N, C-alpha and C positions, 0 to 999 in steps of 0.2 A: 634889595638888603636885607639882613636880618632883621627881627625884631629886635626887641632890649629884651623881650623876656625871653629868647629861645638865646640872646647871648651869656645870659643870668640861668642855664639850665646846662646840668652835668652830673655822672656818675658821682654815686658817694658809697663808701661800703658805709656798713651801718649797724651801731652796735649798740640795742635796745638794755636798761638797767632797769630793774624793779623800782620804782618810786626816786629815780632820780632824776632832776633838771637842771640841763646848762644853760648858763646864759654867757651872754656876749660878754668877755674879761673878765669873767670868773673863772679862778683854777679848779682845775679837777681832777685829782691826783686817783689810780689805778691799780689793783692788782692784778694781772693776767695771768689766768692758769688754765682756761678752756681750750682745748686742742684747738679749737677754729677760729678761739680770737688772737690764738699764739701765730695760728699763720696770719690773720689779718694785719696784726703788726707787723710783722718781719714785711708784707706787700708795701705796707705804708710809709715804712720805714726810706724803699727804697725810692719812692717819689717823693710827695709834695708835705708828708707828714701829717695829711689831715682825715678826717674821719668824721659820721655826724651820732651824736649822742641823741636817742630816741628813748622818753621814758614809756618805762611798762607797768603795766596795772595789773599786778598779780592778782587782785581781786576779781576782775573782768577778763580777765587774759588778754585784752589789747594790746595793741604798739600803738603809741600818739602819731600821728599825721604830720606833722611839729616838732621840727627838733633844732637844735644847735651843735654848730661845726667845733669840731674840737681840735687842735693844733698841737700834735708833742713835742715838747719843750724843752723834754729832758728825758733819759728811758735808763734803765739797769736791770742787765741782765742776770737772774737769779738760776741757782741747778732747777736743772730738769728743763731746761727752755722757757720756765715762769720768768715775770719780766714787771718790774713795777715801774710806771711810765708818771709824768706829772704835767696834762694837758691844758689848756687857757683857750675858754670858749671867743669863737671867732662868730660870726655871721650864722642866721637864723638860715632857717629852709621849711619847703612843706616839700613830701613827699608826694609825686606823683603818681609812679609805679614801683612798684622791684623790677627790676631788671633779671635779676638770680636771687635763690635761699641758698643754694650750700656752693663753699661750703661755710658761709658765713653771708648774710643778707644786703643787699648792693640795689640801690634807689637811684631812680632818675628822681632827680629834685630841682626846687628853682629855689633861690635863694630871696630870702622877702625884709623889707622895713618898713620901718615905722613912715606916713603918710605925713608927710611937710606940712606942718601949721603957721597961719599966722600970729594966733593965740602964745600970749607971752607964760610961758611956761613957767619961771621962777617964782613966782605967788606959790603955788600950787607945791615945788620944791620945797621949798624952803616951810611950808605947815610940815611937811615929811620930813623933813629933818631935823624941825623939833620937836615932834609927835615920836621919832627915833629917839632923839634924844631922854624924853620923859620916860619911853619906856626901856629902856638902858638903866637910869637915875633909879627910877620905881624899882626893878629887880636888884639891883645891887644893895638897893636899903633890904629890900627882903630875906636875900638869901645871908645879907651881912659879907659879900663879898667884891673884890674892887671886879668892877666893867665900866670898859672904856670904849669908847667907838673907836679904828683906828683913824690916826692923824691924816690917814691918805682919801679918806672918804668921800665920794668924786663931788665933784661941784655941779656941774652939769647936770639938769635934768632930764635925759636920755639916759644914761650912763648910772646916777641916781637912783634910777626907776629898777633898771637890773639886779645893782648890789642889796636894795633892798628883799626885792622880790629873790632872790636867790640864800639870802639869810632868814627866811621863814622855813621856820621846821617843821615838819610833820605833817604837811599838806600839801604833798606833791600835787592831788587835783589842782587846787587854789593855784601853785606855782605854775603849773601848764598852762591855765588859762590864762595868768599874766605874760607869758612866755607868746601866747598865740595872739595876742591884741597886738594891731598896729597900730594904736596910738597912744601917744609916749601920755598925755595929757589924762584920756581916760586906766591909764595904768598908775600913773601916778595918785589918781584920784580911789583906786580901788584899795591899795595901800596906804591911804589916810582913811580908808575906812578900816580894812584890818589893824592897822594901830592905833585908832580910836580905841577902836573895844579892848587891843590889850592892855592899852593904857587904863583905863576904868576898871577892866579887872584886877590890873596888879595895882591901882590906888586902892577899890576896896581893901583887899588884901593886906596890902602896907597899914590903911587906919585899923584892919584888926587887930593886927599884930602890936600896934601901940594903945590898942587899949588893952589886950590882954599882959601885955609887957607891965 
């Protein structure tokens, strides 16, 4: 009888992207122009439309070992066989080994999920959501722009943790750590720390602006 871990293992075409971390449930539009990835996408479109997105660190020259599966939900062919695609993040995975490197990488991967918990995640999720609203409010005040959270902001703690992580800008390394976490409350707590720091920074800048205006 096969173990559950062996059932959850499969080969997956892999697409490393510089400083891009995809999260489950989040969209990722891509412009495909490199020859090897045009081959990849044409192959994927004939099968289950899924491939793995891995963050590539251009400074370290390293590809992350944990990524997120992307499913093509819309595509448009352009001249010269280029392609515009819109993908949606599915489940996360860990690369066990590379099966081949050419013309594009294919890895043997295992799916990973957050560990089940008895802990009530709602208080931490509520705290993160309030911090998020504070940050948006202060950002709008500081820039004199209308900035609003989407009406469909996820209410479930796990989905909220992915949404917040995917909307952190310029911190791909931090996003990668959040993607690799397999404990929802740990992810939410780390996001609470990041948002608290951001809120305090924005509050100080807003107070300074008020004094000087």
